[in-house]
C-alpha positions in Angstrom: 103.8 118.1 53.6 107.3 119.6 52.9 108.7 116.7 50.9 105.6 117.1 48.5 105.4 120.1 45.5 103.3 122.5 46.8 100.3 121.6 45.0 100.3 118.1 46.2 100.4 119.5 49.3 98.2 122.6 49.5 95.6 119.0 48.1 96.6 117.9 51.4 95.5 119.8 54.3 92.6 120.5 52.6 91.7 116.6 52.2 93.2 116.5 56.0 91.1 119.3 57.7 87.5 117.4 55.6 89.3 114.7 57.0 88.7 116.2 60.1 85.8 118.0 60.4 83.6 115.2 59.1 84.7 113.2 62.1 83.4 116.3 64.7 80.3 115.6 62.2 80.5 112.7 62.5 80.3 112.7 66.5 78.4 114.8 66.4 75.6 112.6 64.6 76.5 109.5 67.5 75.6 111.6 70.4 72.4 113.4 69.0 70.6 110.3 66.5 69.5 108.5 70.3 68.4 111.3 71.8 66.4 112.8 68.9 65.4 109.5 68.5 64.6 108.9 72.8 62.6 112.4 72.1 60.4 111.6 69.1 59.5 107.7 71.8 58.8 109.8 75.1 57.2 113.1 74.1 54.0 110.8 72.3 53.8 108.8 75.6 53.8 111.8 77.7 50.4 113.5 75.8 49.5 110.3 75.2 50.3 109.4 79.7 48.7 114.0 80.2 45.7 113.0 77.9 44.7 109.8 80.1 45.0 111.5 83.1 43.5 114.5 81.4 40.4 112.3 81.3 40.0 111.3 84.2 40.9 114.2 86.9 38.2 116.3 84.3 35.0 116.8 86.0 35.7 115.7 89.4 35.8 117.6 92.8 37.6 118.8 94.7 37.7 115.8 98.1 37.7 113.8 94.5 40.8 114.6 93.6 42.5 114.8 96.8 42.0 111.6 97.2 43.1 110.8 93.7 46.8 112.9 95.2 45.7 111.2 98.5 46.8 114.2 100.2 45.4 114.3 103.6 44.0 117.0 105.0 46.9 117.8 107.3 48.2 118.8 104.3 45.8 120.4 102.6 46.0 122.8 105.0 49.5 123.7 105.4 49.8 123.7 101.4 46.6 126.9 101.9 48.7 128.1 104.7 51.8 128.2 102.9 49.7 129.7 100.3 48.9 131.9 102.7 52.1 133.0 104.1 53.3 133.2 100.4 49.9 136.4 99.4 51.4 138.4 102.7 55.0 138.4 101.9 55.5 139.4 97.9 53.4 141.9 99.4 56.0 142.7 102.3 58.9 142.2 100.1 56.7 144.6 97.5 56.4 147.1 100.0 59.8 147.6 100.5 61.0 148.0 97.5 58.5 151.3 97.1 60.2 152.8 100.5 64.2 151.7 99.8 
């Protein structure tokens, strides 16, 4: 910039700044466009799969649902036990918090 006249040096600085800005924008677009494309492909697929799943599950009774997800009776009992334990622990936590 030192060898250029002041007006030209100022214009060259502006051109350099614009070029740097365009490089930043270009790199961001290069990173963002593939993600946007994948997003546009995944969201409709997810919605379609979810709709199919809801159709499959709708109206089924609990034993049929358990067969669909292959949940054994032992796991179901363990899940129910953990739900009860969570309720008790939550209640105990609230009582302790109220005491303090």
